[in-house]
N, C-alpha and C positions, 0 to 999 in steps of 0.2 A: 324612801330611805329604807335600807335593809335592817331588820332587827339584828341585835348583837349576836344571836346564836348562829344564823346562817352566814353572817359576815365573817365570823371566826372560822366557820367550817370551810368557807370558800378561800380564805387567805390565812392559814394557820401559822403565821409567822409573827413572833413578838420579839422585842429586844432581848428578852430573857432566853430566847431560843437561839440567838445568833452566837455562833461559835460553840455550840453544845458539845461537839465532838472534840474540840481543841482544849477547852478550859480545864477539864479534869486530867489531861494527859501532858505532863511536862516534856516528855520525849518528843511528842508530835509538835509541840510549841517550839522546842529547840530546833527541830529539823526545818520547820517553816521559816523561823527567824534566820537560820543560817542560809537558806535559799535566798531570802530577801537581801541579806547583806552581800552575798556573792553576786547576785544580779545587779545590785546598785554599783558595786565596784567594777563590774564589767562595762556597764553602759553609761557611767558618769565619770568625770575626772576626780581622782582621789586627792583633791586639793585640801589643804588644811582648813580653809574657811568652810568648805562644803562638809567636811568631816565634823567640824565643830557644830555646824548647824544640825546635822543629823543626830549627833549626840544630845544636843539640846532637846530636839523633838522626842528622842527616846526617853530622856529623863522626865520630860513633861508627861509622856504617856504612862510611864511607871508610876509617877505621882498621882495622875488622874485615874489610872486603872491599875491598881497594884497587882491584879492577877496576871498581867502580861510581862512581868519582869524577866521571866525566862526567855520569852520571845525577843524582848529588847536586847538582852545580853547576847543571845545567839546572833542577832543581827550584827552587832558590833564585831563579834568574833568572826563571822563570815566575811565581813568587809575587810578586816585586817588579814585574815588568812588568804583571801584571794589576791589582795594587793601585794602581799609578800611573795605569793606564788608567781606572780607575773613580773616581779622585779628581777629581770635577767639582763645581763650586759649583752651588747651587740658586738662583742669582739670577734674578729674574723680568724678562723683557724688556719694554720699553715697547710700546705699541700701534703706534708708528711707529719702525721700526728699519731699518738698512742691512744687507743680507745679501749674501753671496757664494755663488753656486751651485757646489757641489763634486761634482756628479754630473750625468749626462745626464738630460734630461727623460724620464720613464718614463710610458707610458700606463697608466691604470687603467680600471675599468669605468664610472666616473663622470667621467672627465677625465684629469688628469695629476698627477704628484707629483714633487717635487724636493728633494734633500737640500742643505742650506745651512749655512753658519757665520755667526755674528754678527760684524760689523765695527764698527758703531756702534749701541749700546755693545758693547764687546768682552766677550762672555760665552763661557765655556768650553762645550764640547759642540757638539751639532748640533741643527738644527731641520728638521723635515719639513713642507713646505708643499704642501697639496693645492689644485690649481686645478680648479674645476668646469668642466663643458662650456660654461657660459655665458660664460667668459672667452675673448675673441677670440684666435685663434692668434698673431697678430702681437704681442700683448702678453705672451706667455709667455716668461719668461727661460729660459736654458739654461746648460750648463756654462760657467763662467768669468765669467758676467755678474754685475755688481755693481748691485744695485737696491734701491730703497726700497719697503718693504712696510708697508701700514697694515691691521692685522688684530688680532683678539683672540687671545691665546695660551692654550692649554690643555695640561694634562699628559696624556701617554699613559695610556689606560685600556682595560680589557678590555670587549668587547661582552657584553651580558647573554646568558647561556646558551652562549657560545662556549667550547669546551674549550681553545683555544690561549691561552697567556699572552702576549698582544700587548704589554702594558706592560713585562713583564720582558724580552722580546725586544728592544724598542727601547732599554730602559735599558742593556742590555749593549753596545749599539752607541753609547752616549753620546748618544742622541737623547732630549732631555729636554723638548722643546717642539714643539707642533703648531699649525698655523694653516691656515685654510680661506679661499680667495679665491673670490669669487662674481662679480666684474666687473672689467674692465680698469682702472677708476679706482683700484683699490687698489694697483696696481703701477706703478712708474716706473723704467725702466732707466737707470742712470747711466753705466756703462761696459760695453761689449760685449766678449765673449770669442770672437767669431766667427772670429778668426784663429788660435785655438789648434788644435793637431792633434787634441785630444780631440773638439772640435766637428766636425771633418771626419769622424772616425769615426762620430760621431753622425748626421751627414748621410747617410753611407753606409747606416747601419742604417735610417734613415727612408726612404731610397730603396727598400731591400729590402721594408720593410713596405708602402709604397705600391704597389710592383709586384705583390706577392702579393695584396693585397686588392682591387686593381682588376681582376684577371684570373682570380681563383680564387674558389671558394665560401668563405664565412667560416670554416667549420671546417677546410677544406683549407689555407687561408692560415695559420690559427693553428697547426695541426700542423706545417706546413712551417717556419714561423718558429721554433717551439719546437725542432724538430730541428736547425736551422741555428745559432741564436743563443741558445736557451733561452727558455722560456715567460715571457711578461711578465704584468703585473698584470691585463690585460684578457682573459687566456685564459679560455674558457668554463668556469665553475666546475664544472658537472656532468660535463663531459668530463675535466677535470683529476682529479676524484675517481675517475672510472672508470679512468684511467691508473694512479693510485696504488694502488687496490684490486686491480687485476689484476697488479701487480708490474712493469709496464713504464714507470712514471713516470720512470725514469732517462733515457729517450729524450728527454724534454722539458727536461732539465737538462744543458747542455753539460758533458761530462766526458771521461774518458780514451778512451772509445769514439769520441766525435766527433773528438777530436784525432788519434787513430790513423788514422781513416778519411781525414781531410783530409790528413795528412802522407803517407799512402800514395798518395793521388792525386797530390800534388805531387812526391813522390820518384819515382813511376813515370814521370811526364811528363818530369822532368829526366833520368832514365836513358835514356828513349827518344830525347831530343834529344842524348844523348852528352855531357852536362855532366860534367867531371872530378869525382872522388870528393870531394875536400875542398870544392870550391865547391858541390857538391850538398848535402853535409851542412850547411854554413853556411846555405845558402838554406832548407833544411828547418827549421832551428832558428829563423831569423828568421820564417818563415811561421807556426810554432807560436805565437810571441808576438804576431804581428799578428792571428791568429785569436782568441787570448785577449783582446786589447784590444777587438776588434770585438764579441766576445760578452759584454763587460762585466766581465771579470776576476773571475768567480765562483771560489770556493775550489776546486771540483772541476776546473775547466779550468786554473787556475793550478798546482794539484798535478800535473796531467798534463803541462803545459808544462815545469815544472821537471824532472820525471822524464825527459821526452823529451830535454831539453837535456843532462842529465847522461849519459844513455845514449848519445846520438849523439856527444857530445864525447869520450867515453872513447877511441875509436880514434885521435882526432886527437892526443891526448897520450900515446898508447901505454900505456893502462891498460885493465883489464878492467871492464866494466860490471857493477854489482851492483844488482839491482832493489830489494832491501830497503833498502840504504843510500840509494838514490835516493829511495825513499818516505819514509825518515826525514828526509832533508835537505829534501824538499819540505814536509813537515809542520812542520819546525822553522822554516823561513824564513817560511812563511805565518802561523804562530802568533805569531812575533815581531812581524810587521807588524799582524796583526788578532787579538789573543788571544781576543776574544769568539767567534771562529768555532768554538772547541772545543765550544760548547754548541748549535750550529746543526745541524739535521738533514742539510743538504747536505754539510758537512765530515765528519760522522760516517759517512754513507753512503759517501762517496768513499774515505775512509781505510780503513774496515773491509773494504769489498768488495775493494779492491785488495790489502790485506794477505792476505786469505784466498786470492785468486787466486794470488798469488806463492808462498804457502806450500804449497798443496795441488794446484795445477793439474797438476803433473807426475805425481803419484801417481794422481789421479783419471782423467786421460786415459789413463794406461797400463792401469788396470783396465778402463775402458770399451772401449778398443781390444781387449783380450783377450776380453771378452765379445762384442763385435761380430764378431770373427773367427770365433768359434764358432757364432754364430747366423745370420750372413749366408750365404745359399745360393749367391750368384753372385759371381764376382771383381769385377764392376763395382760391386756393392753394397758389397763389402768395401773397395774403394778409396774410394768415396764416404764411408763411415763413418770411415775413417782420416784422410782429408783435411779433411772438413768437419763431419760430424755429431758425432763424438766430441769434437773440440776445442771446438766451440761449446757442446755440452752440458756439458763440463767447466767452462768459464768461467762458464756460467750457474749451475751447482750451487755452485761455490765462492763466487760473488758472493752468491747467496741465503743461504748459510750465514753470510756476513759481516754482512749487513744484517738478518737475521731478528730478533735480539734488539732492535736499535734500532727497527725498525718496530713490534714488539710494545710496546715501552716508550712510544713517542710516540703511536701511533695505536690500539693495542689490537687489531690484527688482522694476519694474515699469510695470504695466499692459498695454499691447498694446491696449486693448479694454476698458480702463478706461473712455475714452470719451463717448463711447456708453453706458457704465453703468451709467454715470452721466446723460446722456440724458433720460434714462429710470427712474432714481431714483429722480432726482431733481424736476420734475413736481409734484410729489406727496407730496413734503415736505411742501408746503403751506397748502393744505387741511389737512394734518396730524397734523401740528402744531395747526391749528385753531380748529380741532376736539379734540385735546388733551386738550386744555384749556376749551372747552365746556364740555368735559367729566369730567374734574376736578371741574369746577364751579357747575355742576349739581350733583356732588358726585356720578358719575357713572351711571346716569340714561339716558344720551343722548350720542349718538355717538359711543357706544361700538362696534357694528357690523362693522361699517365703519372703525374704527381703526384696528380691526382684519384683515380686507381685505387689507388695505393700508400697514400695517406692514408686512403682508404676502408677498406682492409684493416686498417690500424692501428686505426682507429676501431672496426671490428667486433671485433677482438681485445680491445680495452679494454672495450667494452660487454658482451661475452660473458663474459669471465673476471673482470670487475669488477662484475658485476651483484649485486643483493641475494641472488640464489639461488645464487651460486657458493660452493663449499665454502671456509670460512675458519676458521683457527685464531684464536680470540678470547680475550683475557685482559682482565679488567676493570682490573687493575692489576699491572704487573710491577715489582717493587721495583728501585731503581737498583743496589742491591748485587748483585742477580742478574745484571744486564747487565755491571757492572764485573768480577764474578767470572768470568763466561764469557770475557771478553777477556783477563783476567789469566792464567787457566789456558791459554788458547790461545797467548799469547805465551811463557809460561814453559815449556810442554811441547812446543811445535811443533818438529818436527825440521827440520834443514837441507833446503832445497829440493833435489830431485834433478836429475839431468842433463837430465830432460825439460823443465825450465824454460828451457833454452836457446832454445826456440822463442819464448818471451816476450821474452827479452833481445835477440833479433835484431830 
């Protein structure tokens, strides 16, 4: 029998340590409770007896464990919010209907697509309208336009042989009707939304696209636009697959990395110009949201913008920034607005990767620094490892730990060399993003050659580490309980982040 000392050292988990990161953070509790309520509303029948039983269990939990009342309340709110979100009638629209565009016109490989709502007749839910290339550009509606559409409507359905459940994906977003437009005679714009500020942002993004595609090679333009604003529907399919298989697909989805780089550029410029602290912080916060709006308000960039706002605002109100609380608040606000996001890969990637970075970055970078100081022969190499290599490798390892179960569940593979691919690709992200904005602002006169080289490097990394011969961990089917169990244990048993995480909070 082991003595008490070694036994505790081998298994340092006690009931008092369970939920150590959750209990002192109401925002994180509320986010987790909301996730649980949304998930139960999606995968169970929202019948009255079942809801009553769940409320009884929640009330019993609050009585037995008073610390979790926020978690229980958020669970009920999440259940009610998602149930109300999914309560959409199945009324069939007529062949001639009046629609209102509620998204910016997005390019696809065969034309464009536009998210709309029904005005006449008033039908709940959304419609997705696809405009083929044969439709003249001047006849295409855009955000805010009210227009008449003559078309046949179909229900979302899955493509034969495709593994992705497209119909369920659209159904969660309340998209119940699809239409295809082949000529301009099917569309008549009644009221224009050209004066709306959303349209002006759309024009800015169209200008970026035109500038890139008129002066760069097609693949370089696509990668640069993906790095700056997120990959669009017409991104080359084979190249996107290579980015995903190699583990560097996050570079094409605007996220916390992109927001951090943009805010670092702006903050550095303001500091160099001598802008006072408060004005500099407020300018950086406004810039974060302008960038989020310009990039399309994707879940990952909204999460990053909320976290940046909370972290930067803390000194202004004389409070200490807490990254885990900021992550919980970001997830809570976004899920209240768009509860369907919980089931989308982008939100899951973003939340889980950042969670693992915040939890384990300090310990991993401390261990890597210790190993590097023993192995590096020269003081110059030791300094390089401490300042650049170890922090970047730590962030990569923590993020890979966070997204590995999700990638295995959704795609069935995970690259063994994805960490190496990220170490080769991430260092060029900052100069590529900076050169992309320089190229845009100069309307293609500056930075083109460097962009071609940097994008060529990213393309090489993606095709090399995402090829069919690259070593992959493959699973035919990872059960959902395995994924949920992994993250439940992670959240329940994770220790409080160490003082090394101050580098992240700064």
